[in-house]
Structures are given as structure tokens and as C-alpha cells.
mmCIF file of the C-alpha atoms, coordinates in Angstrom:
data_MODEL
# 
_entry.id   MODEL 
# 
loop_
_atom_site.group_PDB 
_atom_site.id 
_atom_site.type_symbol 
_atom_site.label_atom_id 
_atom_site.label_alt_id 
_atom_site.label_comp_id 
_atom_site.label_asym_id 
_atom_site.label_entity_id 
_atom_site.label_seq_id 
_atom_site.pdbx_PDB_ins_code 
_atom_site.Cartn_x 
_atom_site.Cartn_y 
_atom_site.Cartn_z 
_atom_site.occupancy 
_atom_site.B_iso_or_equiv 
_atom_site.pdbx_formal_charge 
_atom_site.auth_seq_id 
_atom_site.auth_comp_id 
_atom_site.auth_asym_id 
_atom_site.auth_atom_id 
_atom_site.pdbx_PDB_model_num 
ATOM 1   C CA . UNK A 1 1   ? 0.000   0.000  0.000  1.00 0.00 ? 1   UNK A CA 1 
ATOM 2   C CA . UNK A 1 2   ? 1.063   3.525  -0.704 1.00 0.00 ? 2   UNK A CA 1 
ATOM 3   C CA . UNK A 1 3   ? 1.787   5.342  2.564  1.00 0.00 ? 3   UNK A CA 1 
ATOM 4   C CA . UNK A 1 4   ? 1.422   9.116  2.905  1.00 0.00 ? 4   UNK A CA 1 
ATOM 5   C CA . UNK A 1 5   ? 2.860   11.502 5.502  1.00 0.00 ? 5   UNK A CA 1 
ATOM 6   C CA . UNK A 1 6   ? 0.848   13.173 8.254  1.00 0.00 ? 6   UNK A CA 1 
ATOM 7   C CA . UNK A 1 7   ? 1.636   15.427 11.198 1.00 0.00 ? 7   UNK A CA 1 
ATOM 8   C CA . UNK A 1 8   ? -0.128  15.807 14.510 1.00 0.00 ? 8   UNK A CA 1 
ATOM 9   C CA . UNK A 1 9   ? 0.020   17.815 17.707 1.00 0.00 ? 9   UNK A CA 1 
ATOM 10  C CA . UNK A 1 10  ? -1.728  16.839 20.933 1.00 0.00 ? 10  UNK A CA 1 
ATOM 11  C CA . UNK A 1 11  ? -3.860  19.390 22.782 1.00 0.00 ? 11  UNK A CA 1 
ATOM 12  C CA . UNK A 1 12  ? -3.315  19.122 26.520 1.00 0.00 ? 12  UNK A CA 1 
ATOM 13  C CA . UNK A 1 13  ? -5.218  20.514 29.487 1.00 0.00 ? 13  UNK A CA 1 
ATOM 14  C CA . UNK A 1 14  ? -3.057  21.779 32.346 1.00 0.00 ? 14  UNK A CA 1 
ATOM 15  C CA . UNK A 1 15  ? -5.137  23.418 35.100 1.00 0.00 ? 15  UNK A CA 1 
ATOM 16  C CA . UNK A 1 16  ? -2.086  24.518 37.093 1.00 0.00 ? 16  UNK A CA 1 
ATOM 17  C CA . UNK A 1 17  ? 1.008   25.850 35.393 1.00 0.00 ? 17  UNK A CA 1 
ATOM 18  C CA . UNK A 1 18  ? 2.874   25.486 38.693 1.00 0.00 ? 18  UNK A CA 1 
ATOM 19  C CA . UNK A 1 19  ? 1.988   21.802 39.278 1.00 0.00 ? 19  UNK A CA 1 
ATOM 20  C CA . UNK A 1 20  ? 2.290   20.937 35.551 1.00 0.00 ? 20  UNK A CA 1 
ATOM 21  C CA . UNK A 1 21  ? -0.235  18.081 35.757 1.00 0.00 ? 21  UNK A CA 1 
ATOM 22  C CA . UNK A 1 22  ? -1.757  17.573 32.319 1.00 0.00 ? 22  UNK A CA 1 
ATOM 23  C CA . UNK A 1 23  ? -4.086  15.351 30.323 1.00 0.00 ? 23  UNK A CA 1 
ATOM 24  C CA . UNK A 1 24  ? -4.746  14.904 26.581 1.00 0.00 ? 24  UNK A CA 1 
ATOM 25  C CA . UNK A 1 25  ? -7.983  16.523 25.403 1.00 0.00 ? 25  UNK A CA 1 
ATOM 26  C CA . UNK A 1 26  ? -7.566  16.810 21.635 1.00 0.00 ? 26  UNK A CA 1 
ATOM 27  C CA . UNK A 1 27  ? -5.449  16.035 18.590 1.00 0.00 ? 27  UNK A CA 1 
ATOM 28  C CA . UNK A 1 28  ? -4.809  18.259 15.590 1.00 0.00 ? 28  UNK A CA 1 
ATOM 29  C CA . UNK A 1 29  ? -3.914  16.170 12.542 1.00 0.00 ? 29  UNK A CA 1 
ATOM 30  C CA . UNK A 1 30  ? -2.666  17.500 9.218  1.00 0.00 ? 30  UNK A CA 1 
ATOM 31  C CA . UNK A 1 31  ? -2.895  15.368 6.064  1.00 0.00 ? 31  UNK A CA 1 
ATOM 32  C CA . UNK A 1 32  ? -0.979  17.380 3.466  1.00 0.00 ? 32  UNK A CA 1 
ATOM 33  C CA . UNK A 1 33  ? -1.973  15.069 0.589  1.00 0.00 ? 33  UNK A CA 1 
ATOM 34  C CA . UNK A 1 34  ? -5.615  14.304 1.497  1.00 0.00 ? 34  UNK A CA 1 
ATOM 35  C CA . UNK A 1 35  ? -7.992  15.968 3.948  1.00 0.00 ? 35  UNK A CA 1 
ATOM 36  C CA . UNK A 1 36  ? -5.791  18.804 5.091  1.00 0.00 ? 36  UNK A CA 1 
ATOM 37  C CA . UNK A 1 37  ? -6.813  19.310 8.748  1.00 0.00 ? 37  UNK A CA 1 
ATOM 38  C CA . UNK A 1 38  ? -8.744  17.246 11.320 1.00 0.00 ? 38  UNK A CA 1 
ATOM 39  C CA . UNK A 1 39  ? -9.322  17.920 15.010 1.00 0.00 ? 39  UNK A CA 1 
ATOM 40  C CA . UNK A 1 40  ? -10.373 15.049 17.270 1.00 0.00 ? 40  UNK A CA 1 
ATOM 41  C CA . UNK A 1 41  ? -11.548 15.248 20.865 1.00 0.00 ? 41  UNK A CA 1 
ATOM 42  C CA . UNK A 1 42  ? -13.570 13.088 23.259 1.00 0.00 ? 42  UNK A CA 1 
ATOM 43  C CA . UNK A 1 43  ? -17.318 13.609 23.335 1.00 0.00 ? 43  UNK A CA 1 
ATOM 44  C CA . UNK A 1 44  ? -17.501 13.003 27.085 1.00 0.00 ? 44  UNK A CA 1 
ATOM 45  C CA . UNK A 1 45  ? -15.282 15.118 29.318 1.00 0.00 ? 45  UNK A CA 1 
ATOM 46  C CA . UNK A 1 46  ? -16.403 13.992 32.784 1.00 0.00 ? 46  UNK A CA 1 
ATOM 47  C CA . UNK A 1 47  ? -13.097 12.168 33.250 1.00 0.00 ? 47  UNK A CA 1 
ATOM 48  C CA . UNK A 1 48  ? -11.489 15.576 33.648 1.00 0.00 ? 48  UNK A CA 1 
ATOM 49  C CA . UNK A 1 49  ? -13.595 16.420 36.688 1.00 0.00 ? 49  UNK A CA 1 
ATOM 50  C CA . UNK A 1 50  ? -12.434 13.207 38.349 1.00 0.00 ? 50  UNK A CA 1 
ATOM 51  C CA . UNK A 1 51  ? -8.832  14.194 37.752 1.00 0.00 ? 51  UNK A CA 1 
ATOM 52  C CA . UNK A 1 52  ? -9.318  17.931 38.290 1.00 0.00 ? 52  UNK A CA 1 
ATOM 53  C CA . UNK A 1 53  ? -12.516 18.699 40.278 1.00 0.00 ? 53  UNK A CA 1 
ATOM 54  C CA . UNK A 1 54  ? -12.349 22.408 39.406 1.00 0.00 ? 54  UNK A CA 1 
ATOM 55  C CA . UNK A 1 55  ? -12.080 21.817 35.647 1.00 0.00 ? 55  UNK A CA 1 
ATOM 56  C CA . UNK A 1 56  ? -14.398 24.151 33.747 1.00 0.00 ? 56  UNK A CA 1 
ATOM 57  C CA . UNK A 1 57  ? -15.944 21.739 31.247 1.00 0.00 ? 57  UNK A CA 1 
ATOM 58  C CA . UNK A 1 58  ? -18.010 24.442 29.534 1.00 0.00 ? 58  UNK A CA 1 
ATOM 59  C CA . UNK A 1 59  ? -14.851 26.461 28.840 1.00 0.00 ? 59  UNK A CA 1 
ATOM 60  C CA . UNK A 1 60  ? -12.971 23.398 27.574 1.00 0.00 ? 60  UNK A CA 1 
ATOM 61  C CA . UNK A 1 61  ? -15.877 22.141 25.458 1.00 0.00 ? 61  UNK A CA 1 
ATOM 62  C CA . UNK A 1 62  ? -16.231 25.594 23.842 1.00 0.00 ? 62  UNK A CA 1 
ATOM 63  C CA . UNK A 1 63  ? -12.581 25.558 22.809 1.00 0.00 ? 63  UNK A CA 1 
ATOM 64  C CA . UNK A 1 64  ? -12.740 21.964 21.526 1.00 0.00 ? 64  UNK A CA 1 
ATOM 65  C CA . UNK A 1 65  ? -15.805 22.706 19.423 1.00 0.00 ? 65  UNK A CA 1 
ATOM 66  C CA . UNK A 1 66  ? -14.176 25.865 18.087 1.00 0.00 ? 66  UNK A CA 1 
ATOM 67  C CA . UNK A 1 67  ? -11.025 23.964 17.149 1.00 0.00 ? 67  UNK A CA 1 
ATOM 68  C CA . UNK A 1 68  ? -13.070 21.314 15.324 1.00 0.00 ? 68  UNK A CA 1 
ATOM 69  C CA . UNK A 1 69  ? -14.985 24.009 13.432 1.00 0.00 ? 69  UNK A CA 1 
ATOM 70  C CA . UNK A 1 70  ? -11.798 25.862 12.511 1.00 0.00 ? 70  UNK A CA 1 
ATOM 71  C CA . UNK A 1 71  ? -10.188 22.651 11.237 1.00 0.00 ? 71  UNK A CA 1 
ATOM 72  C CA . UNK A 1 72  ? -13.264 22.015 9.078  1.00 0.00 ? 72  UNK A CA 1 
ATOM 73  C CA . UNK A 1 73  ? -13.114 25.573 7.686  1.00 0.00 ? 73  UNK A CA 1 
ATOM 74  C CA . UNK A 1 74  ? -9.437  25.226 6.848  1.00 0.00 ? 74  UNK A CA 1 
ATOM 75  C CA . UNK A 1 75  ? -10.068 21.920 5.093  1.00 0.00 ? 75  UNK A CA 1 
ATOM 76  C CA . UNK A 1 76  ? -13.172 23.051 3.232  1.00 0.00 ? 76  UNK A CA 1 
ATOM 77  C CA . UNK A 1 77  ? -11.628 26.225 1.877  1.00 0.00 ? 77  UNK A CA 1 
ATOM 78  C CA . UNK A 1 78  ? -8.201  24.640 1.402  1.00 0.00 ? 78  UNK A CA 1 
ATOM 79  C CA . UNK A 1 79  ? -6.752  27.381 3.585  1.00 0.00 ? 79  UNK A CA 1 
ATOM 80  C CA . UNK A 1 80  ? -4.117  25.054 4.968  1.00 0.00 ? 80  UNK A CA 1 
ATOM 81  C CA . UNK A 1 81  ? -2.135  25.460 1.761  1.00 0.00 ? 81  UNK A CA 1 
ATOM 82  C CA . UNK A 1 82  ? -1.562  29.132 2.621  1.00 0.00 ? 82  UNK A CA 1 
ATOM 83  C CA . UNK A 1 83  ? -0.324  28.423 6.163  1.00 0.00 ? 83  UNK A CA 1 
ATOM 84  C CA . UNK A 1 84  ? 2.831   26.559 7.037  1.00 0.00 ? 84  UNK A CA 1 
ATOM 85  C CA . UNK A 1 85  ? 2.487   23.645 9.419  1.00 0.00 ? 85  UNK A CA 1 
ATOM 86  C CA . UNK A 1 86  ? 4.845   25.228 11.929 1.00 0.00 ? 86  UNK A CA 1 
ATOM 87  C CA . UNK A 1 87  ? 2.686   28.356 12.158 1.00 0.00 ? 87  UNK A CA 1 
ATOM 88  C CA . UNK A 1 88  ? -0.697  26.653 11.810 1.00 0.00 ? 88  UNK A CA 1 
ATOM 89  C CA . UNK A 1 89  ? -1.335  26.280 15.557 1.00 0.00 ? 89  UNK A CA 1 
ATOM 90  C CA . UNK A 1 90  ? -0.386  29.825 16.542 1.00 0.00 ? 90  UNK A CA 1 
ATOM 91  C CA . UNK A 1 91  ? -2.035  31.494 13.534 1.00 0.00 ? 91  UNK A CA 1 
ATOM 92  C CA . UNK A 1 92  ? -5.258  29.473 13.370 1.00 0.00 ? 92  UNK A CA 1 
ATOM 93  C CA . UNK A 1 93  ? -5.890  27.808 16.743 1.00 0.00 ? 93  UNK A CA 1 
ATOM 94  C CA . UNK A 1 94  ? -4.139  28.845 19.927 1.00 0.00 ? 94  UNK A CA 1 
ATOM 95  C CA . UNK A 1 95  ? -1.307  31.200 20.805 1.00 0.00 ? 95  UNK A CA 1 
ATOM 96  C CA . UNK A 1 96  ? 1.223   29.839 23.289 1.00 0.00 ? 96  UNK A CA 1 
ATOM 97  C CA . UNK A 1 97  ? 0.746   31.365 26.726 1.00 0.00 ? 97  UNK A CA 1 
ATOM 98  C CA . UNK A 1 98  ? 0.300   30.285 30.320 1.00 0.00 ? 98  UNK A CA 1 
ATOM 99  C CA . UNK A 1 99  ? -3.357  29.230 29.969 1.00 0.00 ? 99  UNK A CA 1 
ATOM 100 C CA . UNK A 1 100 ? -4.777  25.798 30.729 1.00 0.00 ? 100 UNK A CA 1 
ATOM 101 C CA . UNK A 1 101 ? -4.750  24.582 27.102 1.00 0.00 ? 101 UNK A CA 1 
ATOM 102 C CA . UNK A 1 102 ? -1.648  24.087 24.963 1.00 0.00 ? 102 UNK A CA 1 
ATOM 103 C CA . UNK A 1 103 ? -0.476  22.053 21.970 1.00 0.00 ? 103 UNK A CA 1 
ATOM 104 C CA . UNK A 1 104 ? 2.591   19.829 22.003 1.00 0.00 ? 104 UNK A CA 1 
ATOM 105 C CA . UNK A 1 105 ? 5.304   20.034 19.370 1.00 0.00 ? 105 UNK A CA 1 
ATOM 106 C CA . UNK A 1 106 ? 4.429   18.481 16.000 1.00 0.00 ? 106 UNK A CA 1 
ATOM 107 C CA . UNK A 1 107 ? 5.013   14.757 15.561 1.00 0.00 ? 107 UNK A CA 1 
ATOM 108 C CA . UNK A 1 108 ? 4.943   12.922 12.239 1.00 0.00 ? 108 UNK A CA 1 
ATOM 109 C CA . UNK A 1 109 ? 4.081   9.553  10.807 1.00 0.00 ? 109 UNK A CA 1 
ATOM 110 C CA . UNK A 1 110 ? 2.707   7.844  7.727  1.00 0.00 ? 110 UNK A CA 1 
ATOM 111 C CA . UNK A 1 111 ? -0.650  6.267  6.920  1.00 0.00 ? 111 UNK A CA 1 
ATOM 112 C CA . UNK A 1 112 ? -2.412  4.344  4.210  1.00 0.00 ? 112 UNK A CA 1 
ATOM 113 C CA . UNK A 1 113 ? -6.017  5.148  5.206  1.00 0.00 ? 113 UNK A CA 1 
ATOM 114 C CA . UNK A 1 114 ? -6.975  8.431  6.862  1.00 0.00 ? 114 UNK A CA 1 
ATOM 115 C CA . UNK A 1 115 ? -10.211 6.892  8.202  1.00 0.00 ? 115 UNK A CA 1 
ATOM 116 C CA . UNK A 1 116 ? -8.268  4.058  9.875  1.00 0.00 ? 116 UNK A CA 1 
ATOM 117 C CA . UNK A 1 117 ? -5.760  6.519  11.283 1.00 0.00 ? 117 UNK A CA 1 
ATOM 118 C CA . UNK A 1 118 ? -8.500  8.748  12.758 1.00 0.00 ? 118 UNK A CA 1 
ATOM 119 C CA . UNK A 1 119 ? -10.162 5.720  14.328 1.00 0.00 ? 119 UNK A CA 1 
ATOM 120 C CA . UNK A 1 120 ? -6.816  4.595  15.752 1.00 0.00 ? 120 UNK A CA 1 
ATOM 121 C CA . UNK A 1 121 ? -6.150  8.024  17.294 1.00 0.00 ? 121 UNK A CA 1 
ATOM 122 C CA . UNK A 1 122 ? -9.661  8.193  18.756 1.00 0.00 ? 122 UNK A CA 1 
ATOM 123 C CA . UNK A 1 123 ? -9.268  4.757  20.307 1.00 0.00 ? 123 UNK A CA 1 
ATOM 124 C CA . UNK A 1 124 ? -5.717  5.311  21.534 1.00 0.00 ? 124 UNK A CA 1 
ATOM 125 C CA . UNK A 1 125 ? -6.156  8.772  23.015 1.00 0.00 ? 125 UNK A CA 1 
ATOM 126 C CA . UNK A 1 126 ? -9.809  8.943  24.051 1.00 0.00 ? 126 UNK A CA 1 
ATOM 127 C CA . UNK A 1 127 ? -11.048 5.427  24.861 1.00 0.00 ? 127 UNK A CA 1 
ATOM 128 C CA . UNK A 1 128 ? -10.709 6.139  28.591 1.00 0.00 ? 128 UNK A CA 1 
ATOM 129 C CA . UNK A 1 129 ? -13.124 9.045  28.263 1.00 0.00 ? 129 UNK A CA 1 
ATOM 130 C CA . UNK A 1 130 ? -15.701 6.884  26.505 1.00 0.00 ? 130 UNK A CA 1 
ATOM 131 C CA . UNK A 1 131 ? -15.293 3.897  28.848 1.00 0.00 ? 131 UNK A CA 1 
ATOM 132 C CA . UNK A 1 132 ? -15.828 6.185  31.806 1.00 0.00 ? 132 UNK A CA 1 
ATOM 133 C CA . UNK A 1 133 ? -18.954 7.620  30.176 1.00 0.00 ? 133 UNK A CA 1 
ATOM 134 C CA . UNK A 1 134 ? -20.335 4.091  29.777 1.00 0.00 ? 134 UNK A CA 1 
ATOM 135 C CA . UNK A 1 135 ? -19.655 3.399  33.459 1.00 0.00 ? 135 UNK A CA 1 
ATOM 136 C CA . UNK A 1 136 ? -21.572 6.524  34.394 1.00 0.00 ? 136 UNK A CA 1 
ATOM 137 C CA . UNK A 1 137 ? -24.523 5.445  32.280 1.00 0.00 ? 137 UNK A CA 1 
ATOM 138 C CA . UNK A 1 138 ? -24.518 2.091  34.004 1.00 0.00 ? 138 UNK A CA 1 
ATOM 139 C CA . UNK A 1 139 ? -24.386 3.787  37.400 1.00 0.00 ? 139 UNK A CA 1 
ATOM 140 C CA . UNK A 1 140 ? -27.259 6.115  36.504 1.00 0.00 ? 140 UNK A CA 1 
ATOM 141 C CA . UNK A 1 141 ? -29.398 3.173  35.405 1.00 0.00 ? 141 UNK A CA 1 
ATOM 142 C CA . UNK A 1 142 ? -28.546 1.353  38.593 1.00 0.00 ? 142 UNK A CA 1 
ATOM 143 C CA . UNK A 1 143 ? -29.586 4.372  40.664 1.00 0.00 ? 143 UNK A CA 1 
ATOM 144 C CA . UNK A 1 144 ? -32.889 4.697  38.801 1.00 0.00 ? 144 UNK A CA 1 
ATOM 145 C CA . UNK A 1 145 ? -33.634 1.041  39.457 1.00 0.00 ? 145 UNK A CA 1 
ATOM 146 C CA . UNK A 1 146 ? -32.792 1.400  43.129 1.00 0.00 ? 146 UNK A CA 1 
ATOM 147 C CA . UNK A 1 147 ? -34.949 4.516  43.535 1.00 0.00 ? 147 UNK A CA 1 
ATOM 148 C CA . UNK A 1 148 ? -37.895 2.895  41.761 1.00 0.00 ? 148 UNK A CA 1 
ATOM 149 C CA . UNK A 1 149 ? -37.617 -0.207 43.942 1.00 0.00 ? 149 UNK A CA 1 
ATOM 150 C CA . UNK A 1 150 ? -37.579 1.890  47.110 1.00 0.00 ? 150 UNK A CA 1 
ATOM 151 C CA . UNK A 1 151 ? -40.538 3.936  45.947 1.00 0.00 ? 151 UNK A CA 1 
ATOM 152 C CA . UNK A 1 152 ? -42.494 0.725  45.332 1.00 0.00 ? 152 UNK A CA 1 
ATOM 153 C CA . UNK A 1 153 ? -41.545 -0.528 48.801 1.00 0.00 ? 153 UNK A CA 1 
ATOM 154 C CA . UNK A 1 154 ? -42.779 2.733  50.344 1.00 0.00 ? 154 UNK A CA 1 
ATOM 155 C CA . UNK A 1 155 ? -46.099 2.355  48.477 1.00 0.00 ? 155 UNK A CA 1 
ATOM 156 C CA . UNK A 1 156 ? -46.617 -1.154 49.827 1.00 0.00 ? 156 UNK A CA 1 
# 
């Protein structure tokens, strides 16, 4: 199979610059030969509140959605061609500063199928978010069942 190059940078959340604890919350992927720019992030962010109870999920979700939308705009209008990879993050997504969100340095690799690569990155980086969301759903169902059983007992 013919392999093509790609580049990616990981978006990290660091609530305290002093403590430097951080967790992956997104991935910016550039496919120079195919779909120019993709941004992946987990749909469920509750894992962050278990790690960092004061995490502002609304703030984080707003940024993640904005990054996804900007990546789609760049791809749709082929604007990536005008920007160099090295400047793409600072010019189109996020300037480096001491805030809670930051991108890592670019890494590179090769792929044969962009769909397979995106699925691999989603699974590798964000499966813990999704597994935790499934646990929460199970717990919620369990609580509903318990409450309904107790309500029936009180009626009897």
C-alpha cells in the first residue's frame, strides 16, 4: 500500500502551570496530501472532573468545538495550503501562553487510510473518556432502578 505523511500535535489541558499536571484533550492532525486538517476530541469530558474537580468543562468544550470548526473551515476552503504547518497552531488555533490549554510540538508519521488513522487516534487517546462515560450510564441506570424499587416498597 502507498503510505502518505501526516503530522499531529496533541492538545493538553493543564489546570495549574505550577503543578504541571496535564491530560490529553484533543489532537490536531494535518494530512498534506488528502484531507488537510482534522481535530479530534472526546465527546464526554467527565473524566477531567475526576482528575481535576475544578475543571471548567463548559470552557474546555467551547474551545474543543471551536477547534473542530476551525479545522473544518481550513479543510473546506483549502486554507491550509496558505499556512505553514509550523505556524498553523499559533495562527489558526491557539497562541502559546500560560493558559490551561496548549499544543505539544508536531510529531509525524505515515498512513495508508486516513479513516483508519483517525479511528486509531480516537481509540488510543480517548477510549478512557468513553469507557468512563459508559460506566456513568450504568451507574445512573442502577440508581434509577434502586430509587424505583424503594418507591415501590414505600407504596406497599
